[in-house]
C-alpha positions in Angstrom: 0.0 0.0 0.0 1.5 3.4 -1.0 1.1 6.1 1.5 2.1 9.8 2.0 5.8 10.3 1.9 7.5 9.8 5.3 4.3 8.9 7.2 4.6 10.0 10.8 1.2 8.7 12.1 -1.5 6.2 11.3 -4.8 5.4 12.9 -7.6 3.0 12.6 -11.2 4.1 12.8 -13.8 2.3 14.9 -14.3 -1.4 13.9 -11.2 -1.1 11.7 -13.1 -0.2 8.6 -11.0 2.9 7.9 -7.3 3.7 8.1 -5.8 7.1 8.1 -2.2 8.1 7.3 -0.6 11.5 7.6 2.9 12.6 6.7 5.6 15.3 6.1 4.3 16.2 2.7 1.0 17.5 4.1 -1.1 14.7 2.8 -3.9 13.2 4.9 -5.1 9.9 3.4 -8.0 7.6 4.2 -7.9 4.0 3.1 -10.1 0.9 3.1 -7.6 -1.3 4.9 -9.1 -4.6 3.7 -8.5 -3.7 0.1 -5.7 -1.1 0.5 -7.8 1.2 -1.6 -7.4 5.0 -1.2 -10.8 6.5 -0.4 -9.9 10.1 0.1 -6.9 12.4 0.1 -6.6 15.9 1.7 -3.8 18.3 1.2 -2.5 20.7 3.8 0.1 23.4 3.4 1.9 22.2 6.5 3.5 18.9 7.3 1.6 16.5 9.6 3.1 14.8 12.6 0.2 12.7 13.8 -3.4 11.7 13.0 -6.2 10.1 15.0 -9.8 9.0 14.4 -12.5 10.2 16.8 -14.2 7.4 18.8 -17.3 7.9 16.6 -15.2 7.7 13.4 -16.8 10.8 12.0 -13.8 13.0 12.4 -10.0 12.9 12.0 -7.6 15.0 14.1 -4.1 16.1 13.0 -1.3 18.0 14.5 1.6 19.4 12.6 4.2 22.0 11.7 1.7 24.9 11.4 1.3 24.9 15.3 -2.4 24.0 15.0 -4.6 21.1 16.0 -7.1 20.5 13.1 -10.2 18.4 13.1 -11.5 17.2 9.7 -14.6 15.5 8.5 -12.8 12.6 6.9 -14.6 12.9 3.6 -14.3 16.7 3.5 -11.5 18.6 1.8 -11.2 21.2 4.6 -10.7 21.3 8.3 -13.9 21.8 10.2 -12.2 23.1 13.3 -8.7 24.5 14.0 -7.3 24.9 17.5 -4.6 27.6 17.9 -2.4 28.1 21.0 0.8 26.1 20.6 3.8 28.3 19.9 5.7 25.5 18.2 5.0 22.4 16.0 2.3 20.0 17.4 3.9 16.5 17.6 1.0 14.4 18.9 -2.8 14.5 19.3 -5.3 12.1 21.0 -9.1 11.9 21.5 -10.4 11.2 25.0 -12.3 7.9 25.2 -15.7 9.8 25.2 -14.7 11.9 22.3 -15.6 15.2 24.0 -12.1 16.5 24.7 -8.7 16.2 22.9 -5.1 16.6 24.0 -2.1 17.7 22.1 1.7 17.9 22.7 4.1 20.3 21.2 7.6 21.6 20.7 6.7 24.4 23.0 7.0 22.1 26.0 3.3 22.1 26.7 0.4 19.7 26.8 -2.9 21.2 26.0 -6.5 20.1 26.5 -9.3 21.3 24.2 -13.1 21.1 24.3 -14.1 19.6 20.9 -17.7 21.0 20.8 -16.9 24.5 22.0 -13.6 24.7 20.1 -11.7 26.3 22.9 -8.7 25.5 25.1 -9.5 24.1 28.5 -6.1 24.3 30.0 -2.4 24.5 29.2 -0.3 22.0 31.2 3.3 22.8 31.9 6.1 20.8 33.6 8.2 19.3 30.9 11.6 20.9 30.3 11.6 20.6 26.5 9.5 19.4 23.6 6.7 16.9 24.4 6.7 14.2 21.7 3.7 12.0 22.6 0.5 12.0 24.8 -2.2 9.5 25.5 -5.3 9.1 27.6 -5.9 6.1 29.9 -8.9 3.9 29.2 -11.3 5.8 31.5 -10.1 9.2 30.5 -9.1 10.3 34.0 -5.4 10.7 33.2 -3.1 11.9 30.5 0.5 10.6 30.1 3.1 12.6 28.3 6.8 12.1 27.4 9.5 14.1 25.7 12.9 15.6 25.3 13.6 15.8 29.0 13.5 12.0 29.4 10.6 12.1 31.9 7.2 10.5 31.7 4.5 12.6 33.4 0.9 11.8 34.5 -1.7 14.5 34.7 -5.3 14.7 35.9 -7.7 15.4 33.1 -10.1 17.2 35.5 -7.7 19.7 36.9 -4.5 19.5 34.8 -2.5 18.9 38.0 0.6 16.7 38.0 -0.2 13.2 39.4 3.2 11.6 39.1 6.6 11.9 37.3 8.4 8.8 36.1 12.1 8.7 35.3 15.1 6.5 35.7 16.6 7.0 39.2 20.0 7.7 37.6 19.7 11.1 36.0 22.4 10.1 33.5 20.2 7.3 32.2 17.5 9.7 31.2 17.1 9.9 27.4 14.4 11.6 25.2 11.1 9.7 25.2 9.7 9.5 21.7 6.8 7.2 22.2 4.5 5.9 25.0 1.2 4.3 25.8 -1.1 3.0 28.5 -1.9 -0.7 28.8 -5.6 -1.5 28.2 -6.2 -1.8 32.0 -4.3 1.4 32.7 -1.9 -0.3 35.2 1.2 -0.1 32.9 2.9 2.4 30.7 5.3 1.5 27.9 7.9 4.0 26.6 10.6 4.0 24.0 13.1 6.6 22.7 16.5 7.7 21.8 18.4 5.2 24.0 17.0 2.2 22.1 15.4 0.7 25.1 11.7 -0.1 25.7 10.6 0.4 29.3 7.5 -0.8 31.1 6.4 1.2 34.1 4.0 0.4 37.0 1.6 3.3 37.1 0.8 2.9 40.8 4.3 2.7 42.1 6.2 4.6 39.4 8.8 1.8 39.2 10.3 0.3 36.0 9.1 -3.3 35.9 10.9 -4.3 32.7 13.6 -2.9 30.4 13.4 -4.6 27.0 16.6 -4.4 25.0 17.5 -5.4 21.4 16.6 -2.5 19.1 19.8 -1.4 17.5 18.7 2.3 17.2 16.0 4.7 18.4 12.5 3.4 19.2 9.8 5.5 17.5 6.6 3.6 18.4 5.3 1.3 21.1 1.8 -0.2 21.6 0.1 -2.8 23.8 -1.9 -5.6 22.3 -5.6 -5.6 22.9 -5.2 -8.1 25.7 -2.3 -6.2 27.2 -0.1 -9.3 27.3 2.2 -8.3 24.3 4.0 -5.1 23.4 4.8 -3.9 19.9 7.7 -1.7 19.1 9.5 -0.3 16.0 12.4 2.0 15.3 14.9 3.8 13.1 16.7 0.7 12.0 13.4 -0.7 10.6 13.3 -3.3 13.4 9.7 -4.3 14.4 9.4 -6.5 17.5 6.6 -8.1 19.6 7.5 -8.7 23.2 6.0 -11.2 25.6 5.4 -9.1 28.8 5.2 -12.3 30.9 9.0 -12.8 30.6 10.2 -9.8 28.6 11.4 -11.9 25.7 10.8 -11.2 22.0 8.2 -13.3 20.3 8.6 -11.9 16.8 11.3 -9.8 15.0 11.3 -8.5 11.5 13.2 -5.7 9.8 11.4 -3.4 7.4 13.2 -2.2 4.3 13.3 1.4 5.5 13.0 3.5 8.7 9.9 2.2 10.5 8.2 5.4 11.7 5.1 3.6 13.0 3.7 0.2 13.8 0.3 -0.7 15.0 -1.8 -3.8 15.5 -4.4 -4.3 12.8 -7.9 -5.2 14.0 -8.0 -8.7 15.3 -4.3 -8.7 16.3 -3.2 -11.1 13.6 -1.2 -8.5 11.6 0.9 -5.4 12.2 0.7 -2.4 10.0 4.2 -0.8 9.5 4.6 2.5 7.8 8.1 3.4 6.5 10.1 6.3 5.2 10.0 4.8 1.7 6.4 5.8 1.3 5.1 2.2 1.7 3.0 0.6 4.3 3.4 -3.1 5.0 0.9 -5.6 6.6 3.0 -8.1 8.4 1.4 -11.4 9.6 2.2 -12.5 13.1 2.7 -16.0 14.4 0.0 -17.1 16.8 2.3 -16.8 19.8 2.7 -13.1 19.1 -0.9 -12.2 18.6 -3.2 -10.5 21.2 
């Protein structure tokens, strides 16, 4: 499947019937993932860094180099809403589980919450000492997790914006930029990856690192839990794509894509992984049974 050049983000819609891809050329594409057919293509003047479907599947949200968070009707050629406030590029965006609010992360070292219906900023969250690269909601929408250049992972209350907890290696010298993170389905764990090539799993309640998964030969750009929360997917600059067994921390699957693997995500059903690469191609990779779900 051919996708926008240097795709930075991909996202499945509800029930997996739509797949979105956005990249550095300013293309926002929507595909039928079962056939690999391009359904719609939108063009922006600015490069995109991330894309996400709303829980309803009616909207797409992007963040990018123009410092805006934009919400699109996926079959419309124009953004239906644009949120301004970041003073630098927007690196990541996410919808709350209920679809009523959204969160963004930017080069300006802030995390921002927005009211989707009203179109206004709810709060600006500060605490990171440098760019924030990724954000995510937990399953019940009560907390946001963020990570970035300062090598810390921070938890915030979605109700007040107050800091809940800061996670970081005890040895300050071991801190390295965090490029990617995500909550486990039950919200008890957080996985992170970044510049130092390691994938770490954190206990949310205690703030302790429970596992450090090593083996990627270069920076890790994306991590993601399986639907059951028992496996962890990761990919990185070398093209390496891995699935880890969280029961023992060992790799269950390892393949190398033919170019930089910017993103990897489980396809609906968990039997395949979708990998998007810097060569403008997206690859569906079948997983052995042991690495599924």
